C-alpha positions, 0 to 999 in steps of 0.5 A: 509495577508496571514502567511508563516505558513497558506494556504487558500482552498476552499470547494464546500459542500452540506449540510446534513440533510435539512430535519429534525427539530431542537431541537426547532421544528422548520423545515430545510426544511421551513426555507431553503424553506422561507429564503435561497437565493444563494450568501448569508452567512452562518456560520459553527459552529463546535459542539464538544459536539454533542451527535452524533458526536464530529466532527459535524459541524453545517450550520447556515443561519442569518435572519434579524428580527423585526428592534428592534430584530436584527438578529438570526441566524437558524440552516439549517444542517451539513456539511457531516462527512466526511468533518466534521472531517478534519474540526474539526482538522483544527479548533483544530489547530488554523484554521479558516473559512473566509467565507462561502456562499451558492451557489446554492439551490433547495427547491420545497414545496413538497420536503422533504430534499431541497438541499443547496450547500455552498461555504467555505473559510478555512484559516489552518494552515501547519504543521511544520515538523523539519528535523533532522539535518538541522538548520533552518535560 
């Protein structure tokens, strides 16, 4: 149930940086080609200590591994800088991503930068505005 001090918002985003490698050397393009499916969940993870952008928000998928190892998360890219800056402010104010998933993807083997579109549903806190001279009941 939604609080009176919150509102929900839906965002349709294109994942950026899909053609680069992760810090562990894994190819994001290869991960997308192998594992990404329309409708699968994605996870948006703020990276406040990112050397290039303190507002960076990484996009991860979760892949099931062998039975006894459990799932593993792989990074497939980032939220665009424009949206990341906006989201970072809202996260700092207590907002959260309620759910996020792959809307569509296009990842042929010969494409260096696969295209992944995601949808994210957020719950953001409303700013409390004080009106001078008006008492709230």
